[in-house]
C-alpha positions in Angstrom: -16.3 -1.9 12.8 -13.8 0.7 11.0 -11.1 0.3 8.5 -7.9 1.1 10.2 -4.3 0.3 9.4 -2.0 -0.8 12.3 0.9 1.4 12.3 2.8 -0.2 15.2 4.3 -0.1 18.7 6.0 2.9 20.1 7.2 4.5 23.3 5.1 7.2 24.7 6.0 10.8 24.1 7.6 12.7 27.1 5.3 15.7 25.7 2.2 14.8 24.3 0.2 17.7 22.2 -2.3 19.4 24.0 -5.1 18.3 21.7 -4.7 14.9 22.1 -8.0 13.5 23.3 -7.6 10.6 26.4 -10.1 8.5 27.6 -10.0 5.4 29.9 -12.6 2.6 29.5 -12.4 -0.5 31.6 -13.6 -2.9 28.6 -11.2 -1.2 26.0 -10.6 -3.0 22.9 -8.9 -1.6 19.6 -12.2 -1.5 17.8 -13.7 0.7 20.6 -10.7 3.0 20.5 -10.8 3.4 16.9 -14.6 4.2 16.6 -14.2 6.7 19.5 -11.5 8.4 18.0 -13.2 8.3 14.5 -16.4 9.6 15.9 -14.1 12.6 17.3 -12.8 13.4 13.7 -9.3 12.3 14.7 -7.0 10.4 12.3 -5.1 8.2 14.7 -6.1 5.8 17.5 -3.4 4.9 20.1 -4.1 2.3 23.0 -1.8 2.3 26.2 -1.8 0.2 29.2 -4.9 -2.1 28.7 -7.5 0.7 29.2 -6.3 3.9 27.7 -7.3 5.5 24.3 -5.5 8.5 22.9 -7.0 10.3 19.8 -4.8 12.6 17.7 -4.6 14.6 14.4 -1.0 13.6 13.8 1.0 10.5 14.7 3.6 12.4 16.5 1.1 14.3 18.6 1.2 11.0 21.0 4.5 9.5 20.0 7.9 9.6 18.2 8.3 7.5 15.0 12.1 7.3 16.0 11.3 5.4 19.4 10.0 1.9 18.3 9.2 -0.6 21.1 8.6 -4.2 21.7 6.5 -3.8 24.8 2.8 -3.7 23.7 1.8 -7.1 25.1 -0.8 -6.1 27.7 -4.3 -7.8 27.1 -7.1 -5.3 26.3 -9.5 -4.6 29.2 -12.3 -5.7 27.2 -10.8 -9.1 25.8 -13.1 -11.2 27.6 -16.2 -9.6 26.2 -15.0 -10.4 22.4 -15.6 -13.8 20.8 -12.3 -13.6 19.0 -8.6 -14.0 19.9 -7.0 -12.1 22.6 -6.3 -8.5 21.7 -3.4 -6.4 23.0 -3.8 -2.7 24.0 -0.2 -1.2 24.3 2.1 -1.4 27.4 3.0 0.6 30.6 5.2 3.0 28.7 4.1 2.2 24.9 1.2 2.7 22.7 -0.1 0.6 19.8 -1.1 3.1 17.1 -3.8 2.7 14.2 -4.4 4.9 11.3 -8.0 5.4 10.7 -8.6 4.9 7.1 -12.7 5.0 6.7 -15.9 5.4 8.2 -17.7 2.8 10.5 -19.1 0.0 8.3 -22.7 -1.1 9.4 -25.0 -3.9 8.5 -26.8 -5.0 6.2 -23.5 -4.9 3.6 -24.4 -3.8 0.3 -23.2 -5.4 -2.7 -21.1 -2.6 -3.5 -19.2 -2.8 -0.4 -18.6 -6.5 -0.8 -17.1 -5.8 -4.1 -14.5 -3.5 -2.5 -13.7 -6.3 0.1 -13.2 -9.2 -2.7 -9.9 -10.3 -2.9 -9.9 -13.2 -5.5 -10.6 -16.7 -5.0 -9.1 -20.1 -4.0 -9.4 -23.7 -4.2 -12.1 -25.1 -1.8 -10.3 -26.0 1.6 -10.1 -29.5 2.2 -8.7 -29.5 5.9 -10.4 -26.6 7.5 -13.4 -26.3 9.7 -16.2 -24.3 8.4 -19.7 -23.0 9.2 -22.9 -22.5 7.3 -23.5 -18.8 6.5 -26.6 -17.4 4.5 -24.6 -15.2 2.5 -21.4 -13.8 1.6 -22.0 -10.8 4.0 -23.0 -13.0 6.8 -19.8 -14.8 6.4 -17.7 -11.6 6.4 -19.1 -10.1 9.4 -18.7 -13.6 11.3 -15.2 -14.0 10.5 -14.4 -10.4 11.4 -15.9 -10.8 14.8 -14.0 -13.8 15.3 -10.7 -11.8 14.5 -9.8 -13.5 11.3 -8.6 -11.4 8.2 -10.0 -13.4 5.7 -13.6 -14.8 5.1 -14.2 -17.7 2.4 -17.5 -18.2 1.1 -18.8 -20.9 -1.2 -22.2 -20.9 -3.1 -23.3 -23.9 -1.0 -23.4 -21.6 1.8 -20.0 -23.1 3.6 -18.0 -20.2 5.3 -14.4 -20.4 6.3 -12.4 -18.1 8.3 -8.5 -17.6 8.2 -5.4 -15.7 6.8 -3.5 -16.0 3.6 -0.9 -18.8 4.1 0.2 -21.9 2.6 -3.6 -23.5 3.0 -5.1 -20.2 1.5 -3.1 -19.2 -1.4 -4.9 -16.2 -3.2 -5.7 -16.1 -6.7 -6.1 -12.2 -7.5 -7.7 -13.1 -10.7 -11.7 -12.7 -10.2 -12.4 -14.1 -13.7 -11.4 -17.6 -12.2 -13.7 -17.6 -9.3 -16.7 -18.9 -11.3 -15.3 -22.4 -11.7 -16.4 -25.4 -9.6 -14.4 -26.1 -6.7 -13.4 -22.5 -6.1 -14.4 -20.2 -3.3 -14.5 -16.3 -3.0 -12.2 -14.6 -0.8 -13.1 -11.4 1.1 -11.1 -9.2 3.2 -12.5 -8.5 6.7 -11.5 -5.2 8.8 -9.4 -7.3 11.1 -5.7 -6.0 10.9 -3.2 -8.5 10.1 -0.2 -7.8 12.1 2.2 -9.9 10.2 3.2 -7.2 7.7 2.5 -4.3 10.3 4.5 -2.7 13.0 7.0 -1.1 10.4 9.8 1.1 11.9 12.6 3.2 10.9 16.2 1.9 10.2 18.9 2.2 12.5 21.3 5.0 11.1 23.1 3.6 8.3 24.9 4.4 4.9 22.8 2.2 2.5 20.6 4.1 0.2 18.5 2.9 -2.7 16.6 5.2 -5.0 13.1 4.0 -6.0 13.1 6.0 -9.4 10.3 6.8 -11.9 8.5 9.3 -14.0 5.7 11.0 -12.1 2.5 9.2 -12.0 4.1 5.6 -12.6 3.0 3.8 -9.3 6.2 5.2 -6.9 3.9 5.8 -4.0 2.1 2.5 -4.4 5.4 0.7 -4.7 6.5 2.3 -1.4 3.7 0.9 0.5 4.2 -2.7 -1.1 8.0 -2.3 0.0 7.3 -1.1 3.4 4.8 -4.1 4.1 7.2 -6.5 2.9 10.4 -5.4 4.5 9.0 -3.9 7.8 10.7 -0.5 7.3 9.5 2.8 6.2 10.8 4.3 3.0 11.6 7.9 2.3 11.3 10.6 -0.3 13.2 13.7 -1.3 10.0 15.6 -1.6 8.9 15.5 2.2 5.3 15.4 1.2 3.0 16.2 3.9 -0.3 15.2 2.1 1.5 11.5 2.3 2.5 12.0 5.7 -1.2 12.5 7.0 -2.4 9.1 5.1 0.3 7.0 6.7 3.3 7.3 4.8 5.3 8.2 8.0 8.7 7.7 6.5 8.0 11.4 5.4 8.4 12.6 8.9 12.3 12.3 8.8 14.5 13.8 6.4 16.6 11.5 4.4 19.9 13.0 5.7 19.1 11.3 9.0 19.6 8.1 7.2 16.9 6.2 8.9 15.2 5.1 5.4 17.0 3.4 2.7 14.6 3.1 -0.1 14.1 6.7 -1.3 11.2 8.0 -3.8 13.1 10.3 -6.4 11.9 11.3 -9.9 15.5 11.2 -10.8 18.8 8.9 -10.6 21.5 11.6 -10.2 24.3 11.7 -7.8 22.9 14.3 -5.5 21.8 11.9 -2.7 24.6 9.3 -3.0 22.4 6.4 -3.9 24.2 3.1 -4.0 21.7 1.1 -6.2 18.4 1.9 -8.0 14.9 0.5 -8.7 13.4 1.8 -11.8 9.7 1.7 -12.4 8.6 2.3 -16.0 4.8 2.7 -16.9 3.1 3.0 -20.2 3.6 6.7 -21.0 0.2 7.3 -22.0 -0.9 6.1 -18.5 1.8 7.8 -16.4 1.7 11.2 -18.1 -2.3 11.3 -17.5 -1.8 10.2 -14.2 0.6 13.1 -13.8 -1.7 15.4 -15.3 -4.4 14.2 -12.9 -2.1 14.9 -9.9 -1.1 18.6 -11.2 -4.7 19.4 -12.0 -6.6 18.0 -9.0 -7.4 20.6 -6.2 -7.4 18.1 -3.4 -6.2 14.7 -2.5 -4.0 14.9 -5.4 -2.5 11.4 -5.3 -6.0 9.6 -5.5 -8.4 12.1 -7.4 -8.5 12.8 -11.3 -9.1 16.0 -13.4 -12.4 16.4 -15.1 -13.3 14.8 -18.4 -13.6 18.1 -20.1 -9.8 19.0 -18.9 -8.4 15.9 -20.4 -10.3 16.4 -23.7 -9.1 20.1 -24.0 -5.4 19.9 -22.5 -4.0 16.4 -22.5 -2.3 16.3 -25.9 -0.5 19.7 -25.3 0.6 18.6 -21.9 1.8 15.2 -23.1 3.5 16.5 -26.3 5.4 18.9 -23.5 6.1 16.1 -21.2 7.1 13.1 -23.6 10.7 14.2 -23.8 10.7 14.3 -19.8 9.5 10.6 -19.7 12.2 9.6 -22.1 14.8 11.6 -20.8 14.2 10.3 -16.9 14.1 6.9 -18.2 17.5 7.1 -20.3 19.1 9.0 -17.6 18.3 6.3 -15.0 19.7 3.6 -17.0 23.1 5.4 -17.7 24.6 4.7 -14.6 27.0 1.9 -13.8 25.3 1.2 -10.2 23.1 -2.0 -9.7 19.9 -1.3 -11.4 16.6 -3.4 -11.1 14.0 -2.2 -13.8 10.5 -3.2 -13.0 7.4 -2.7 -15.6 4.6 -1.2 -13.5 2.3 -3.4 -15.7 4.0 -6.5 -14.3 3.7 -5.3 -11.0 0.0 -4.9 -11.0 -0.4 -8.4 -12.8 1.6 -10.1 -10.0 2.5 -7.7 -7.0 4.0 -10.7 -4.7 6.3 -12.1 -7.2 7.7 -8.6 -8.2 8.0 -7.2 -4.7 9.9 -10.5 -3.7 12.2 -9.7 -6.6 12.8 -5.9 -5.4 13.4 -7.1 -1.8 15.9 -9.6 -2.7 17.6 -6.9 -5.0 18.1 -4.3 -2.0 21.7 -4.1 -1.1 20.8 -3.5 2.8 20.8 -7.0 4.4 18.4 -5.5 7.2 15.8 -5.1 4.7 15.8 -9.0 3.9 13.6 -10.1 6.8 13.5 -13.8 7.8 9.9 -14.0 7.8 9.6 -12.5 4.1 7.3 -15.2 3.0 4.8 -14.3 6.0 5.0 -10.8 5.4 4.2 -11.3 1.5 1.2 -13.6 2.4 -0.1 -11.0 4.7 0.6 -8.4 2.0 -1.2 -10.5 -0.7 -4.5 -9.6 1.4 -4.2 -5.9 0.9 -2.2 -4.8 -2.1 -4.3 -1.8 -3.1 -2.4 0.6 -0.7 -2.9 4.0 0.8 -2.8 6.4 -2.4 -3.8 4.6 -5.4 -6.0 6.5 -7.9 -8.8 4.5 -9.3 -8.4 3.3 -12.8 -9.9 5.3 -15.7 -10.7 3.9 -19.2 -8.9 6.2 -21.7 -10.5 6.1 -25.3 -7.8 5.9 -28.1 -9.3 8.6 -30.0 -8.4 11.1 -27.1 -4.8 11.1 -28.4 -3.8 12.7 -31.7 -1.5 11.3 -34.5 1.2 13.9 -33.8 1.3 12.8 -30.1 1.3 9.1 -31.1 4.3 9.6 -33.1 6.0 11.5 -30.7 5.4 8.6 -27.9 6.4 5.8 -30.3 9.7 7.6 -31.0 10.5 8.0 -27.3 9.2 4.5 -26.5 11.7 3.0 -29.2 14.7 5.0 -27.7 14.0 3.7 -24.2 13.7 0.2 -25.4 16.9 0.4 -27.4 18.6 1.6 -24.3 17.2 -1.3 -22.1 18.6 -3.8 -24.8 21.9 -2.3 -24.6 22.3 -2.4 -20.9 21.0 -6.1 -20.9 17.8 -5.8 -18.9 16.4 -9.4 -19.5 12.9 -8.6 -20.2 11.5 -6.5 -23.1 10.0 -3.1 -22.7 6.1 -3.9 -23.1 4.6 -2.7 -26.4 3.7 0.7 -25.3 3.1 1.7 -28.9 -0.4 0.1 -28.6 -1.5 3.2 -26.9 -3.5 3.6 -23.5 -5.5 0.3 -24.3 -2.0 -1.9 -24.0 -2.5 -4.4 -21.3 -0.6 -7.6 -20.9 
């Protein structure tokens, strides 16, 4: 199986790109199409009319993000050959599209791979059927082949399959998984469509800025909000590198008014924002993250600068930018428009509660889905996102006394501003440096 993200159902494009690879297969399934497209080095796999597979480099080679459809209910030609639930493969005039995120996963599964699929733990299910598995690997593969997003494995060999819901409530803290009566939860490669099928908004006038200093988790937050609301976010930057990895709101300019939540590193008046969400992150972490972005040669949203570069240049870089971190946060909190402040560290510790808070804050009623709790349960299985840089331990001695003095002064000024405007939760103690954690 392949790691793929379900994009949604869209009408066929009137004119497909000439490089689209098309194939018909009587026993078509999403897994077969995704595997075929990946083996041909394409980024997107689209299924049409039960038996057709279309492989493309770009999303809009096959369809148009502006033309969402509800007509993707035709059962796949190969459904009867699968042991899991019925799968759909588009419609007569519509395609179901997947973004291919990774290579094929083959058995036997390594411990390293299993660690990447671990999602936390839950209390041992009391009213759910189980089977016996010889290992967590066998349980994961069994549940995946049955079409379930999650596998649950107990040390006595019991294996449950399911999805995050009222029965299976995830505890993301892996430290608590060693207790008695607790089972480990793993994510299969089966896409959970409850938080898929993300679309553009109908043209409207609402516009909320998602503001932050660079390197503060803005792109990751966009992923969380798209999954929770069911609608794409936009950006003032028109970032082609993000578009290629699944942030399809980058396709449409914000002046088309088809996205409401807009990524920006400012909260000015230039884009007529009605409200704002401000993400604040430890300046040591955010400025190092921004330095990584500026000094990486490729995949800038997920790669890091070398240790040697950090050792030689980070103090000079941060001294030049700490004023920008302070200024951006002071400017964003100087407006009279509705503002929600979210600390990045809180978002990492409890993404679901904080995403719920952000969705409830949004002025646009369309972004308050009636199935929000189902979408959040689905999201709880996959909070990592599409472009999140792996964490790196930053030694305290990396930062000079001069830099720490400048950072502490900036932090104190931002904290005082937040108190003055009545933000209910105190700014975290970022003076502790890069080692700070809740």
